[in-house]
MMTF fields as JSON, N, C-alpha, C and O atoms, coordinates in Angstrom:
{
  "mmtfVersion": "1.0.0",
  "mmtfProducer": "UNKNOWN",
  "numBonds": 343,
  "numAtoms": 344,
  "numGroups": 86,
  "numChains": 1,
  "numModels": 1,
  "chainsPerModel": [1],
  "groupsPerChain": [86],
  "chainIdList": ["A"],
  "bondAtomList": [4, 2, 8, 6, 12, 10, 16, 14, 20, 18, 24, 22, 28, 26, 32, 30, 36, 34, 40, 38, 44, 42, 48, 46, 52, 50, 56, 54, 60, 58, 64, 62, 68, 66, 72, 70, 76, 74, 80, 78, 84, 82, 88, 86, 92, 90, 96, 94, 100, 98, 104, 102, 108, 106, 112, 110, 116, 114, 120, 118, 124, 122, 128, 126, 132, 130, 136, 134, 140, 138, 144, 142, 148, 146, 152, 150, 156, 154, 160, 158, 164, 162, 168, 166, 172, 170, 176, 174, 180, 178, 184, 182, 188, 186, 192, 190, 196, 194, 200, 198, 204, 202, 208, 206, 212, 210, 216, 214, 220, 218, 224, 222, 228, 226, 232, 230, 236, 234, 240, 238, 244, 242, 248, 246, 252, 250, 256, 254, 260, 258, 264, 262, 268, 266, 272, 270, 276, 274, 280, 278, 284, 282, 288, 286, 292, 290, 296, 294, 300, 298, 304, 302, 308, 306, 312, 310, 316, 314, 320, 318, 324, 322, 328, 326, 332, 330, 336, 334, 340, 338],
  "bondOrderList": [1, 1, 1, 1, 1, 1, 1, 1, 1, 1, 1, 1, 1, 1, 1, 1, 1, 1, 1, 1, 1, 1, 1, 1, 1, 1, 1, 1, 1, 1, 1, 1, 1, 1, 1, 1, 1, 1, 1, 1, 1, 1, 1, 1, 1, 1, 1, 1, 1, 1, 1, 1, 1, 1, 1, 1, 1, 1, 1, 1, 1, 1, 1, 1, 1, 1, 1, 1, 1, 1, 1, 1, 1, 1, 1, 1, 1, 1, 1, 1, 1, 1, 1, 1, 1],
  "groupList": [{"groupName": "MET", "atomNameList": ["N", "CA", "C", "O"], "elementList": ["N", "C", "C", "O"], "formalChargeList": [0, 0, 0, 0], "bondAtomList": [1, 0, 2, 1, 3, 2], "bondOrderList": [1, 1, 2], "singleLetterCode": "M", "chemCompType": "L-PEPTIDE LINKING"}, {"groupName": "ALA", "atomNameList": ["N", "CA", "C", "O"], "elementList": ["N", "C", "C", "O"], "formalChargeList": [0, 0, 0, 0], "bondAtomList": [1, 0, 2, 1, 3, 2], "bondOrderList": [1, 1, 2], "singleLetterCode": "A", "chemCompType": "L-PEPTIDE LINKING"}, {"groupName": "GLU", "atomNameList": ["N", "CA", "C", "O"], "elementList": ["N", "C", "C", "O"], "formalChargeList": [0, 0, 0, 0], "bondAtomList": [1, 0, 2, 1, 3, 2], "bondOrderList": [1, 1, 2], "singleLetterCode": "E", "chemCompType": "L-PEPTIDE LINKING"}, {"groupName": "ASN", "atomNameList": ["N", "CA", "C", "O"], "elementList": ["N", "C", "C", "O"], "formalChargeList": [0, 0, 0, 0], "bondAtomList": [1, 0, 2, 1, 3, 2], "bondOrderList": [1, 1, 2], "singleLetterCode": "N", "chemCompType": "L-PEPTIDE LINKING"}, {"groupName": "LYS", "atomNameList": ["N", "CA", "C", "O"], "elementList": ["N", "C", "C", "O"], "formalChargeList": [0, 0, 0, 0], "bondAtomList": [1, 0, 2, 1, 3, 2], "bondOrderList": [1, 1, 2], "singleLetterCode": "K", "chemCompType": "L-PEPTIDE LINKING"}, {"groupName": "THR", "atomNameList": ["N", "CA", "C", "O"], "elementList": ["N", "C", "C", "O"], "formalChargeList": [0, 0, 0, 0], "bondAtomList": [1, 0, 2, 1, 3, 2], "bondOrderList": [1, 1, 2], "singleLetterCode": "T", "chemCompType": "L-PEPTIDE LINKING"}, {"groupName": "ILE", "atomNameList": ["N", "CA", "C", "O"], "elementList": ["N", "C", "C", "O"], "formalChargeList": [0, 0, 0, 0], "bondAtomList": [1, 0, 2, 1, 3, 2], "bondOrderList": [1, 1, 2], "singleLetterCode": "I", "chemCompType": "L-PEPTIDE LINKING"}, {"groupName": "ARG", "atomNameList": ["N", "CA", "C", "O"], "elementList": ["N", "C", "C", "O"], "formalChargeList": [0, 0, 0, 0], "bondAtomList": [1, 0, 2, 1, 3, 2], "bondOrderList": [1, 1, 2], "singleLetterCode": "R", "chemCompType": "L-PEPTIDE LINKING"}, {"groupName": "PRO", "atomNameList": ["N", "CA", "C", "O"], "elementList": ["N", "C", "C", "O"], "formalChargeList": [0, 0, 0, 0], "bondAtomList": [1, 0, 2, 1, 3, 2], "bondOrderList": [1, 1, 2], "singleLetterCode": "P", "chemCompType": "L-PEPTIDE LINKING"}, {"groupName": "ASP", "atomNameList": ["N", "CA", "C", "O"], "elementList": ["N", "C", "C", "O"], "formalChargeList": [0, 0, 0, 0], "bondAtomList": [1, 0, 2, 1, 3, 2], "bondOrderList": [1, 1, 2], "singleLetterCode": "D", "chemCompType": "L-PEPTIDE LINKING"}, {"groupName": "LEU", "atomNameList": ["N", "CA", "C", "O"], "elementList": ["N", "C", "C", "O"], "formalChargeList": [0, 0, 0, 0], "bondAtomList": [1, 0, 2, 1, 3, 2], "bondOrderList": [1, 1, 2], "singleLetterCode": "L", "chemCompType": "L-PEPTIDE LINKING"}, {"groupName": "GLN", "atomNameList": ["N", "CA", "C", "O"], "elementList": ["N", "C", "C", "O"], "formalChargeList": [0, 0, 0, 0], "bondAtomList": [1, 0, 2, 1, 3, 2], "bondOrderList": [1, 1, 2], "singleLetterCode": "Q", "chemCompType": "L-PEPTIDE LINKING"}, {"groupName": "SER", "atomNameList": ["N", "CA", "C", "O"], "elementList": ["N", "C", "C", "O"], "formalChargeList": [0, 0, 0, 0], "bondAtomList": [1, 0, 2, 1, 3, 2], "bondOrderList": [1, 1, 2], "singleLetterCode": "S", "chemCompType": "L-PEPTIDE LINKING"}, {"groupName": "VAL", "atomNameList": ["N", "CA", "C", "O"], "elementList": ["N", "C", "C", "O"], "formalChargeList": [0, 0, 0, 0], "bondAtomList": [1, 0, 2, 1, 3, 2], "bondOrderList": [1, 1, 2], "singleLetterCode": "V", "chemCompType": "L-PEPTIDE LINKING"}, {"groupName": "GLY", "atomNameList": ["N", "CA", "C", "O"], "elementList": ["N", "C", "C", "O"], "formalChargeList": [0, 0, 0, 0], "bondAtomList": [1, 0, 2, 1, 3, 2], "bondOrderList": [1, 1, 2], "singleLetterCode": "G", "chemCompType": "PEPTIDE LINKING"}, {"groupName": "HIS", "atomNameList": ["N", "CA", "C", "O"], "elementList": ["N", "C", "C", "O"], "formalChargeList": [0, 0, 0, 0], "bondAtomList": [1, 0, 2, 1, 3, 2], "bondOrderList": [1, 1, 2], "singleLetterCode": "H", "chemCompType": "L-PEPTIDE LINKING"}, {"groupName": "TYR", "atomNameList": ["N", "CA", "C", "O"], "elementList": ["N", "C", "C", "O"], "formalChargeList": [0, 0, 0, 0], "bondAtomList": [1, 0, 2, 1, 3, 2], "bondOrderList": [1, 1, 2], "singleLetterCode": "Y", "chemCompType": "L-PEPTIDE LINKING"}, {"groupName": "TRP", "atomNameList": ["N", "CA", "C", "O"], "elementList": ["N", "C", "C", "O"], "formalChargeList": [0, 0, 0, 0], "bondAtomList": [1, 0, 2, 1, 3, 2], "bondOrderList": [1, 1, 2], "singleLetterCode": "W", "chemCompType": "L-PEPTIDE LINKING"}],
  "groupTypeList": [0, 1, 2, 3, 4, 5, 5, 6, 5, 5, 7, 8, 5, 5, 7, 9, 2, 10, 11, 5, 10, 1, 4, 8, 3, 2, 12, 10, 9, 1, 13, 6, 3, 7, 10, 6, 14, 15, 16, 4, 12, 5, 11, 5, 7, 3, 7, 10, 1, 17, 2, 1, 7, 6, 1, 3, 9, 7, 11, 3, 1, 12, 1, 13, 1, 17, 1, 2, 7, 11, 1, 9, 7, 10, 13, 9, 7, 10, 1, 11, 7, 11, 1, 1, 7, 2],
  "groupIdList": [1, 2, 3, 4, 5, 6, 7, 8, 9, 10, 11, 12, 13, 14, 15, 16, 17, 18, 19, 20, 21, 22, 23, 24, 25, 26, 27, 28, 29, 30, 31, 32, 33, 34, 35, 36, 37, 38, 39, 40, 41, 42, 43, 44, 45, 46, 47, 48, 49, 50, 51, 52, 53, 54, 55, 56, 57, 58, 59, 60, 61, 62, 63, 64, 65, 66, 67, 68, 69, 70, 71, 72, 73, 74, 75, 76, 77, 78, 79, 80, 81, 82, 83, 84, 85, 86],
  "secStructList": [7, 7, 7, 7, 7, 7, 7, 7, 7, 7, 7, 2, 2, 2, 2, 2, 2, 2, 2, 2, 2, 7, 7, 6, 6, 7, 7, 2, 2, 2, 2, 2, 2, 2, 2, 2, 2, 2, 2, 2, 2, 2, 2, 2, 2, 2, 2, 2, 2, 2, 2, 2, 2, 2, 2, 2, 2, 2, 6, 7, 2, 2, 2, 2, 2, 2, 2, 2, 2, 2, 2, 2, 2, 2, 2, 2, 2, 2, 2, 2, 2, 2, 2, 2, 2, 7],
  "xCoordList": [42.249, 42.195, 40.987, 39.892, 41.187, 40.118, 39.097, 39.432, 37.851, 36.773, 36.843, 37.133, 36.577, 36.527, 35.318, 34.249, 35.494, 34.403, 34.255, 35.181, 33.08, 32.808, 32.061, 31.648, 31.896, 31.197, 29.912, 29.902, 28.836, 27.566, 27.297, 27.319, 27.048, 26.788, 25.294, 24.465, 24.966, 23.578, 23.515, 24.53, 22.31, 22.124, 22.265, 21.983, 22.69, 22.802, 21.484, 21.492, 20.358, 19.062, 18.794, 18.187, 19.24, 19.065, 19.916, 19.452, 21.158, 22.04, 21.447, 21.463, 20.917, 20.33, 19.092, 18.863, 18.31, 17.107, 17.503, 16.878, 18.529, 19.029, 19.51, 19.269, 20.18, 20.703, 19.58, 19.74, 18.431, 17.309, 16.721, 16.071, 16.948, 16.458, 17.412, 17.066, 18.611, 19.622, 19.317, 18.852, 19.588, 19.512, 20.791, 21.744, 20.836, 22.068, 23.291, 23.274, 24.319, 25.591, 25.469, 26.321, 24.437, 24.276, 24.851, 24.585, 25.631, 26.24, 25.199, 24.172, 25.49, 24.595, 24.56, 23.532, 25.661, 25.69, 24.674, 23.942, 24.631, 23.675, 22.24, 21.348, 22.011, 20.677, 20.238, 19.119, 21.13, 20.802, 20.502, 19.544, 21.306, 21.062, 19.749, 19.052, 19.408, 18.132, 16.973, 15.979, 17.102, 16.056, 15.915, 14.801, 17.03, 16.988, 16.273, 15.434, 16.606, 15.946, 14.446, 13.656, 14.056, 12.64, 11.945, 10.844, 12.581, 12.02, 11.813, 10.747, 12.839, 12.726, 11.627, 10.877, 11.532, 10.501, 9.106, 8.199, 8.947, 7.662, 7.313, 6.166, 8.289, 8.05, 7.615, 6.703, 8.249, 7.903, 6.487, 5.705, 6.15, 4.789, 3.748, 2.704, 4.028, 3.091, 2.922, 1.807, 4.029, 3.96, 3.153, 2.316, 3.401, 2.663, 1.177, 0.336, 0.848, -0.558, -1.217, -2.355, -0.495, -1.012, -1.237, -2.282, -0.268, -0.398, -1.564, -2.277, -1.756, -2.88, -4.206, -5.159, -4.259, -5.493, -5.77, -6.914, -4.741, -4.919, -5.393, -6.316, -4.773, -5.169, -6.62, -7.372, -7.007, -8.389, -9.351, -10.405, -8.986, -9.846, -9.984, -11.033, -8.941, -9.014, -10.031, -10.54, -10.316, -11.315, -12.732, -13.705, -12.848, -14.139, -14.454, -13.859, -15.381, -15.677, -16.138, -15.771, -16.926, -17.4, -16.246, -16.224, -15.303, -14.14, -13.275, -12.762, -13.111, -12.326, -13.005, -12.345, -14.323, -15.059, -14.947, -14.75, -15.071, -14.941, -13.548, -13.415, -12.515, -11.141, -10.911, -10.227, -11.47, -11.313, -12.007, -11.471, -13.198, -13.894, -13.082, -12.965, -12.523, -11.706, -10.477, -10.123, -9.832, -8.648, -9.027, -8.301, -10.153, -10.607, -10.884, -10.526, -11.525, -11.798, -10.502, -10.409, -9.507, -8.231, -7.504, -6.907, -7.56, -6.933, -7.627, -6.959, -8.953, -9.696, -9.355, -9.165, -9.277, -8.932, -7.545, -7.342, -6.597, -5.239, -5.231, -4.567, -5.959, -6.023, -6.63, -6.163, -7.661, -8.287, -7.318, -7.254, -6.573, -5.603, -4.491, -4.066, -4.033, -2.975, -3.494, -2.763, -4.743, -5.318, -5.51, -5.348, -5.848, -6.047, -4.741, -4.746, -3.629, -2.32, -1.862, -1.093, -2.334, -1.855, -2.56, -2.267],
  "yCoordList": [20.779, 19.401, 18.706, 19.269, 17.509, 16.763, 16.275, 15.938, 16.245, 15.759, 14.248, 13.564, 13.726, 12.276, 11.732, 12.343, 10.59, 9.941, 8.529, 7.964, 7.965, 6.604, 5.903, 6.536, 4.622, 3.841, 3.293, 2.797, 3.387, 2.793, 1.657, 1.855, 0.485, -0.666, -0.737, -0.749, -0.785, -0.925, -1.928, -2.288, -2.366, -3.207, -2.309, -1.113, -2.864, -2.059, -1.39, -0.27, -2.055, -1.458, -0.223, 0.738, -0.24, 0.925, 2.085, 3.223, 1.787, 2.811, 3.41, 4.627, 2.54, 3.017, 3.872, 4.873, 3.478, 4.247, 5.625, 6.627, 5.677, 6.965, 7.83, 9.036, 7.204, 7.947, 8.55, 9.629, 7.855, 8.407, 9.644, 10.464, 9.776, 10.94, 12.125, 13.241, 11.874, 12.924, 13.943, 13.602, 15.192, 16.256, 16.176, 15.513, 16.824, 16.77, 17.199, 18.232, 16.41, 16.667, 16.679, 17.259, 16.057, 15.98, 14.662, 13.608, 14.722, 13.503, 12.708, 13.241, 11.424, 10.602, 11.103, 10.987, 11.657, 12.239, 13.37, 13.472, 14.21, 15.326, 14.806, 15.354, 13.757, 13.158, 12.635, 12.89, 11.905, 11.343, 12.457, 12.361, 13.509, 14.62, 15.334, 15.779, 15.445, 16.05, 15.188, 15.71, 13.864, 12.953, 13.015, 12.987, 13.098, 13.221, 14.513, 14.514, 15.605, 16.88, 16.807, 17.331, 16.152, 15.987, 15.156, 15.494, 14.075, 13.209, 13.997, 13.931, 14.74, 15.515, 16.568, 16.78, 17.217, 18.225, 17.6, 18.162, 16.441, 15.741, 15.321, 15.463, 14.808, 14.405, 15.603, 15.484, 16.738, 17.947, 18.391, 18.714, 18.41, 18.801, 17.859, 18.304, 16.554, 15.579, 15.778, 15.705, 16.031, 16.239, 17.491, 17.478, 18.572, 19.814, 19.643, 20.172, 18.913, 18.658, 17.837, 18.106, 16.83, 15.994, 16.827, 16.716, 17.65, 18.487, 19.467, 19.722, 20.011, 20.927, 20.19, 20.719, 18.974, 18.187, 17.846, 17.933, 17.462, 17.144, 18.384, 18.301, 19.524, 20.766, 21.105, 21.527, 20.919, 21.183, 20.216, 20.622, 18.937, 17.929, 18.139, 17.849, 18.636, 18.873, 19.96, 20.02, 20.805, 21.852, 21.325, 22.016, 20.124, 19.518, 18.51, 17.434, 18.855, 18.021, 16.622, 15.653, 16.494, 15.16, 14.308, 13.094, 14.929, 14.187, 13.715, 12.597, 14.553, 14.172, 13.004, 12.037, 13.096, 12.018, 10.715, 9.652, 10.786, 9.598, 8.982, 7.767, 9.821, 9.323, 8.677, 7.658, 9.253, 8.663, 7.307, 6.371, 7.191, 5.895, 4.857, 3.708, 5.273, 4.343, 3.894, 2.715, 4.831, 4.485, 3.516, 2.555, 3.752, 2.843, 1.455, 0.454, 1.39, 0.086, -0.65, -1.859, 0.066, -0.57, -1.067, -2.143, -0.28, -0.703, -1.96, -2.894, -1.991, -3.179, -4.394, -5.491, -4.203, -5.307, -5.858, -7.072, -4.967, -5.391, -6.187, -7.221, -5.722, -6.434, -7.819, -8.788, -7.922, -9.218, -10.165, -11.346, -9.666, -10.52, -10.991, -12.145, -10.086, -10.462, -11.479, -12.394, -11.335, -12.276, -13.638, -14.666, -13.66, -14.915, -15.67, -16.899, -14.963, -15.615, -16.284, -17.246, -15.773, -16.292, -17.537, -18.083],
  "zCoordList": [-15.176, -14.722, -15.35, -15.39, -15.827, -16.495, -15.482, -14.346, -15.915, -15.069, -14.968, -15.95, -13.775, -13.61, -14.349, -14.35, -14.968, -15.689, -15.173, -14.591, -15.394, -14.987, -16.113, -17.085, -15.978, -16.991, -16.39, -15.263, -17.148, -16.748, -17.716, -18.931, -17.194, -18.039, -18.341, -17.432, -19.623, -20.057, -21.193, -21.79, -21.472, -22.654, -23.88, -23.807, -24.977, -26.194, -26.58, -27.09, -26.346, -26.685, -25.83, -26.304, -24.577, -23.708, -24.214, -24.283, -24.564, -25.113, -26.375, -26.562, -27.251, -28.503, -28.239, -28.919, -27.263, -26.907, -26.378, -26.726, -25.546, -25.058, -26.226, -26.261, -27.159, -28.305, -29.136, -29.706, -29.209, -29.971, -29.288, -29.936, -27.982, -27.246, -27.325, -26.937, -27.83, -27.882, -28.968, -30.055, -28.651, -29.641, -30.479, -30.069, -31.625, -32.434, -31.615, -30.947, -31.679, -30.992, -29.467, -28.794, -28.91, -27.452, -26.965, -27.544, -25.909, -25.361, -24.575, -24.156, -24.389, -23.578, -22.139, -21.472, -21.655, -20.311, -20.215, -19.231, -21.229, -21.233, -21.311, -20.663, -22.098, -22.206, -20.837, -20.393, -20.181, -18.863, -17.871, -17.104, -17.878, -16.955, -17.27, -16.358, -18.55, -18.93, -18.437, -17.934, -18.582, -18.111, -16.591, -16.069, -15.889, -14.429, -14.034, -13.133, -14.707, -14.43, -14.675, -13.891, -15.771, -16.082, -15.01, -14.577, -14.583, -13.545, -12.25, -11.639, -11.839, -10.599, -10.704, -9.751, -11.842, -12.056, -11.979, -11.365, -12.602, -12.575, -11.152, -10.727, -10.416, -9.029, -8.19, -7.371, -8.381, -7.63, -7.97, -7.075, -9.268, -9.67, -9.082, -8.603, -9.116, -8.555, -7.053, -6.534, -6.354, -4.902, -4.585, -3.683, -5.323, -5.089, -5.387, -4.661, -6.443, -6.764, -5.666, -5.279, -5.164, -4.086, -2.825, -2.182, -2.475, -1.284, -1.421, -0.451, -2.614, -2.84, -2.694, -2.122, -3.211, -3.091, -1.634, -1.186, -0.89, 0.53, 1.283, 2.094, 1.023, 1.701, 1.381, 2.259, 0.13, -0.27, 0.408, 0.897, 0.436, 1.056, 2.56, 3.135, 3.193, 4.635, 4.975, 6.095, 4.011, 4.224, 4.001, 4.301, 3.484, 3.192, 4.3, 4.35, 5.177, 6.35, 5.961, 6.625, 4.913, 4.529, 3.986, 4.192, 3.302, 2.809, 3.97, 3.948, 4.974, 6.152, 6.87, 7.25, 7.054, 7.732, 6.945, 7.535, 5.617, 4.781, 4.929, 5.076, 4.889, 5.002, 6.359, 6.452, 7.402, 8.737, 8.809, 9.402, 8.212, 8.191, 7.421, 7.846, 6.283, 5.499, 6.28, 6.265, 6.957, 7.758, 8.866, 9.119, 9.531, 10.587, 10.034, 10.654, 8.859, 8.24, 7.922, 8.133, 7.418, 7.084, 8.327, 8.321, 9.385, 10.64, 11.167, 11.611, 11.123, 11.573, 10.72, 11.247, 9.403, 8.507, 8.808, 8.822, 9.047, 9.37, 10.661, 10.746, 11.667, 12.95, 12.758, 13.359, 11.93, 11.662, 10.97, 11.314, 10.009, 9.303, 10.242, 10.192, 11.089, 12.022, 13.031, 13.41, 13.474, 14.413, 13.761, 14.419, 12.49, 11.759, 11.59, 11.52, 11.523, 11.371, 12.663, 12.642, 13.76, 15.065, 15.486, 16.55]
}
């Protein structure tokens, strides 16, 4: 049974740019899937790096105190802006 296919509308320049990323004899579908895989991989690496940094910072008492002060300042600023609107 044949696979269902769909059409994605893009500008010709976008199509041409995708084609420049293609390996020899690689379809645009394969290029798009490779780009999606790369994006997901990058997002995962960024999330893991962020989580590692947060875990490390939580072990640093001065960093935690600084972050709490910053959060308090932002909450106060938001309250002031909301009060000014009323």
